[in-house]
C-alpha positions in Angstrom: -30.0 25.1 -15.4 -32.1 25.1 -12.2 -36.2 25.9 -11.9 -35.5 29.7 -11.4 -33.4 30.0 -14.5 -35.9 28.0 -16.3 -38.8 30.5 -15.2 -36.7 33.4 -16.3 -36.3 32.2 -19.8 -40.0 31.3 -20.0 -40.9 34.9 -19.0 -38.4 36.1 -22.0 -39.8 33.6 -24.1 -36.6 31.8 -24.5 -37.1 28.1 -25.5 -36.5 25.8 -22.6 -36.8 22.3 -24.0 -34.3 20.1 -21.8 -33.5 17.7 -25.3 -33.1 18.7 -28.7 -35.8 17.5 -31.3 -35.1 15.7 -34.3 -36.6 16.4 -37.7 -38.3 13.4 -38.9 -41.7 12.4 -41.0 -43.6 9.7 -39.0 -46.9 8.6 -40.0 -49.0 8.6 -36.7 -52.5 7.2 -36.0 -53.8 9.0 -32.7 -56.9 8.9 -30.6 -58.3 12.1 -29.0 -61.5 11.6 -26.9 -61.9 8.2 -28.4 -62.2 9.1 -31.9 -59.1 8.5 -34.6 -57.3 10.7 -36.5 -54.2 10.7 -38.7 -50.8 12.6 -38.6 -47.3 13.2 -39.2 -44.8 13.8 -36.7 -42.3 16.6 -38.4 -40.3 16.9 -35.2 -39.5 14.5 -32.2 -37.6 14.0 -29.0 -37.7 11.6 -26.0 -40.0 14.2 -24.2 -42.2 15.4 -26.9 -43.2 16.2 -30.4 -44.7 18.4 -33.0 -47.6 16.5 -34.9 -48.8 18.0 -37.8 -52.6 17.6 -38.6 -55.4 19.4 -40.1 -58.1 18.8 -37.2 -58.1 21.5 -34.3 -57.2 20.4 -30.6 -57.5 22.1 -27.2 -54.7 22.4 -24.6 -54.7 19.8 -22.2 -56.4 17.1 -24.2 -54.8 13.7 -23.8 -53.6 11.8 -27.1 -52.9 8.2 -27.5 -51.1 7.4 -30.3 -48.9 4.8 -32.3 -45.8 6.3 -34.1 -44.8 3.9 -37.0 -41.5 3.6 -38.0 -39.3 1.4 -40.3 -38.3 -1.0 -37.1 -41.7 -1.1 -35.1 -45.0 0.6 -34.2 -44.5 2.5 -30.9 -47.7 3.3 -28.7 -47.2 6.7 -26.7 -49.4 8.8 -24.5 -49.2 12.5 -24.2 -50.7 15.9 -23.4 -51.4 18.5 -26.0 -49.5 21.7 -24.8 -50.1 24.0 -27.7 -52.0 23.9 -30.8 -52.5 26.0 -33.9 -53.7 25.5 -37.7 -50.6 23.9 -38.6 -50.7 21.0 -36.0 -49.9 20.9 -32.1 -47.0 20.3 -29.8 -47.3 17.4 -27.1 -45.5 16.2 -24.2 -45.2 12.5 -23.9 -46.4 10.8 -20.7 -43.8 8.8 -19.3 -43.3 5.5 -20.8 -44.5 2.3 -18.9 -42.7 -0.7 -18.7 
C-alpha cells in the first residue's frame, strides 16, 4: 500500500494500521506533563497501543510509560493520537538503543 492508497483509506475512514494489534491486559504506570497516572493497555502492536484510563488527555501530548509484563518492565515514550472517555490511543516513538 503506497501513501496515496493510505490517504484514500483515511478519507473513507478505513483503518490504516500497518500492524495487527494484540489484545492484552498490561498494567501501566505513565507520565503526562510530569504527572503520574495508572492505566491498563488493552491492545498493543509494535507501533502503538490503546491505554484504558479514567483520566482525559489531549491529542498530541507526550506520554512516558513503564509497561509491566511477566518478563520485564519496558520503558516507552509515545504521542497521544486520539482520546475519549474510555482511554486513549497512542503511537510509540521509535525505540532508542
